[in-house]
C-alpha positions in Angstrom: -7.9 20.0 50.2 -4.5 21.5 49.5 -3.7 24.8 51.2 -0.8 27.0 50.3 0.4 29.7 52.6 3.0 32.2 51.4 5.3 34.3 53.6 8.4 36.5 53.3 7.1 39.4 51.2 7.8 43.0 52.1 9.4 46.2 51.2 13.0 46.3 50.0 15.3 48.7 48.2 16.4 48.0 44.6 19.4 45.7 44.6 18.2 44.0 47.8 17.1 40.4 48.4 14.0 38.6 49.8 13.2 35.0 50.2 9.6 33.8 49.8 8.3 30.6 51.4 5.2 28.6 50.6 4.1 25.9 53.0 1.7 23.3 51.8 -0.8 21.4 53.8 -3.4 18.8 52.9 -1.1 17.0 50.4 0.1 14.4 52.9 3.1 12.6 51.6 2.1 13.4 48.0 3.7 16.9 48.1 6.8 15.6 46.4 4.9 14.8 43.2 3.5 18.3 42.9 4.9 20.8 40.4 5.3 23.9 42.4 5.5 27.4 41.0 5.6 31.1 41.8 3.5 33.5 39.9 3.2 37.3 40.2 0.7 39.9 39.3 1.3 43.6 39.2 -1.5 46.2 39.0 -3.0 46.2 35.6 -1.1 43.2 34.4 -1.9 39.6 34.0 -0.6 37.0 36.3 2.7 35.6 35.0 4.9 32.6 35.8 8.0 33.6 37.6 9.6 30.2 38.3 8.5 26.5 38.6 10.1 23.3 39.9 9.0 19.8 39.2 8.9 16.8 41.5 12.2 15.8 39.9 13.8 19.1 40.6 13.8 20.5 37.1 13.4 24.3 37.1 12.0 26.9 34.7 12.3 30.7 35.0 10.8 33.7 33.3 13.5 35.4 31.2 13.1 38.6 33.3 14.3 36.8 36.5 16.9 34.4 35.2 20.2 34.7 37.0 18.5 36.6 39.9 15.8 34.3 41.3 16.2 30.7 42.4 13.4 28.3 43.2 13.9 25.4 45.4 11.9 22.9 47.4 12.2 20.9 50.6 9.9 17.9 50.3 10.4 16.9 53.9 8.9 20.2 55.0 6.3 20.4 52.2 7.7 23.9 51.4 8.9 25.7 48.3 11.1 28.7 48.3 11.9 31.6 46.0 15.2 33.4 46.6 15.1 36.8 45.0 18.3 38.7 44.6 19.2 41.9 42.8 15.6 43.0 43.0 14.3 45.7 40.7 11.3 48.1 40.9 9.7 46.1 38.1 9.7 43.1 40.3 7.0 44.8 42.5 3.9 42.6 42.5 1.8 40.2 44.5 3.5 36.9 44.4 1.4 33.7 44.4 2.4 30.2 45.2 0.9 27.5 42.9 0.8 23.7 43.3 -0.2 21.5 40.4 -1.0 17.8 40.4 -3.0 15.7 37.9 -4.0 18.9 36.2 -5.5 20.5 39.3 -4.2 23.9 40.4 -4.1 25.2 44.0 -3.2 28.8 44.9 -2.0 30.6 47.9 -3.5 34.0 49.0 -0.4 35.9 47.8 2.2 38.0 49.4 3.2 41.6 48.4 6.7 42.4 47.3 7.5 46.0 46.8 10.9 47.2 45.5 11.7 50.9 45.9 14.0 52.7 43.6 
């Protein structure tokens, strides 16, 4: 069973930066074939895709974070990262790590990111 554990959330002022990490276990050597993604959910809103990265390294971003966030992965460490720069109050949400393989989704427990104005 795949387990995903996020870390790196916290409170930051607008314009600041945070780096989220998501460590995967239970994938064995198959982590590299997973499409990994970061989603977020603010109170009263639906969960939305923030960024994703395929096993080949192709990336996709929500329009609202393009140019500010960068997703990356280290297959040797079974870890995916989300570097968040120029943070805005509207980026405040719980951020979830997602791993997808063969149509099966796995989720982390989420980490809170709060951006103060």
